[in-house]
C-alpha positions as CSV (number, residue, x, y, z in Angstrom):
1,M,120.8,140.6,83.3
2,Q,120.3,136.8,83.0
3,E,119.3,137.2,79.4
4,K,122.5,139.0,78.5
5,R,124.5,136.2,80.2
6,D,122.6,133.5,78.2
7,E,123.2,135.4,75.0
8,S,126.9,135.6,75.6
9,I,127.0,131.9,76.5
10,I,125.2,131.1,73.2
11,R,127.5,133.3,71.2
12,E,130.6,131.8,72.8
13,F,129.3,128.3,72.1
14,R,128.7,129.2,68.4
15,R,132.3,130.3,68.2
16,R,133.6,127.1,69.8
17,K,131.4,125.0,67.6
18,S,132.6,126.8,64.4
19,R,136.2,126.3,65.6
20,Q,135.5,122.6,66.1
21,F,134.1,122.3,62.6
22,Y,137.0,124.2,61.2
23,A,139.4,121.9,63.0
24,V,137.7,118.7,61.7
25,G,137.9,120.0,58.2
26,M,141.5,121.0,58.5
27,V,142.5,117.6,60.0
28,L,140.7,115.7,57.3
29,F,142.3,117.8,54.6
30,L,145.8,117.4,56.1
31,L,145.3,113.6,56.5
32,V,144.3,113.3,52.9
33,A,147.3,115.5,51.8
34,I,149.7,113.4,53.8
35,L,148.4,110.2,52.2
36,W,148.4,111.8,48.8
37,K,152.0,112.9,49.2
38,H,153.0,109.4,50.3
39,S,151.4,107.9,47.2
40,H,153.1,110.5,44.9
41,P,156.7,110.6,46.1
42,G,158.2,112.5,43.1
43,L,156.1,115.6,43.6
44,L,157.0,118.6,45.7
45,L,159.2,118.0,48.8
46,G,160.4,114.5,48.0
47,E,159.5,111.2,49.4
48,L,157.8,110.4,52.7
49,S,158.6,107.0,54.3
50,K,155.8,105.0,55.9
51,P,157.1,105.6,59.5
52,V,157.1,109.4,58.8
53,V,153.6,109.2,57.4
54,L,152.4,107.3,60.5
55,F,154.1,109.7,62.8
56,L,152.6,112.7,61.1
57,E,149.1,111.2,61.1
58,A,149.4,110.2,64.8
59,A,150.7,113.7,65.7
60,L,147.9,115.3,63.7
61,V,145.2,113.2,65.4
62,G,146.8,113.7,68.8
63,A,146.8,117.5,68.3
64,F,143.2,117.4,67.2
65,F,142.2,115.5,70.4
66,A,144.1,118.0,72.5
67,F,142.5,120.9,70.8
68,S,139.0,119.3,71.1
69,A,139.6,118.6,74.8
70,S,140.3,122.3,75.5
71,N,137.9,123.8,73.0
72,W,134.8,121.6,73.3
73,R,133.7,122.8,76.8
74,C,130.7,124.6,78.2
75,P,131.3,128.4,78.1
76,A,129.6,128.7,81.5
77,C,131.1,126.0,83.6
78,N,134.0,124.7,81.5
79,H,132.7,121.1,81.6
80,Y,133.6,118.9,78.6
81,L,130.5,118.7,76.3
82,G,131.0,115.1,75.0
83,P,130.6,113.8,71.5
84,N,127.3,115.5,70.7
85,I,127.9,118.4,68.3
86,A,124.2,119.6,68.4
87,Q,123.9,119.8,72.2
88,E,121.3,122.2,73.4
89,Y,122.1,122.3,77.1
90,C,125.2,121.6,79.2
91,R,124.8,118.4,81.1
92,K,126.4,119.8,84.2
93,C,125.1,123.3,84.7
94,R,122.1,123.2,82.3
95,S,123.1,126.4,80.6
96,R,121.4,126.9,77.2
97,L,123.9,126.5,74.4
98,Q,121.8,127.0,71.3
């Protein structure tokens, strides 16, 4: 019984970790796209002013932090896992994550 629980925790942690990697990649891509669009004003949707670029970047980073705060938690106890992406155990409940 405990082994099934451990396996489900590990599986859920893998899902959360892959979502975290996907979010990092998406945010980096969008930040580069916004900067590229700012430096090439004649292409596509028109010109982006500097305040608009700064607002979009701040909103994107803020959304990423909000997503990370809700996603990057222990599947067993819901404790925030911190900055370590390769964490083996939860610091609070000691559940095995990998």
